[in-house]
N, C-alpha and C positions, 0 to 999 in steps of 0.2 A: 548583811554580808558585805565585806570589803573586797573590791576587785581592783586589779591593776594589770598593766601590760608592760613588759620590758622588751627592749630590742637591743641588739649589739651592732655598733657601727665601727668598722675597722679604721683606726687612725694610727698611722705610723707603723703599720705591720708589713708594708711592702707587698701586700696581697689583698685581694678583695674577698678571699675566703675567710669565713668566720666560724666554720663548723667546729674547729677544735676549741674555740672559746665558749661556744654554746654548750658543747659536751661537758666542759668543766663546770659551767654554771648549773647544768642539769644534775651533775653529781652532787654539787653543794646543796641544791634544793632538796635532795633526799634526806638531808639532815634536819629538815623542818616538816615533820609529819602533819602538822596542823595547817600547812599551806598546800592547798590543792593547786596543781599546776598542769598546764596543757601546752605542749609545744606545738607551734604553728609554723607555717612557712616564713612568716615575717616577724615573729616574736614569740614570747611566752606569756600566756595568760595566767594570772595568779588569783586565787580566791582564798579568803580566810575570815574568821569571825573577829579576830583581834588585829587592829591596824598596826600595833607594835610588832607583830610578827612579820609584816611586810616591809617596813621601813628600816633602813640600815643605819641611820644616824641616831644613836642612843646617848651620846655623850653630852649633848646640849639641845635645847629646843630653840627653834628660830622661826619667826613668821616669814611669810612670803616676801614682805617688804624688807625684812632684815637680810634675807638671802640675796635679793636684788641689790640692795645697798652694798653688800659685801663685794659683789662683782663690780659695781660702778666705782668703788674706791680703788679697784685694781686697774681700771681703764686709764 
């Protein structure tokens, strides 16, 4: 079983409230019946048998090192 946790951090919203963003994310998660999710006070826990269902970048593969290098090139 693959597990992950996501949380929302408000940036540039002029408010510390994130409930409307979390509500939208919860609505989107309903489109993925194979992904079990549990809303908590500090995030959303996800569980699935297939890692491809959890990760949102499908257009290309990148290693951890490649991701870090991409950021460092922009610094």
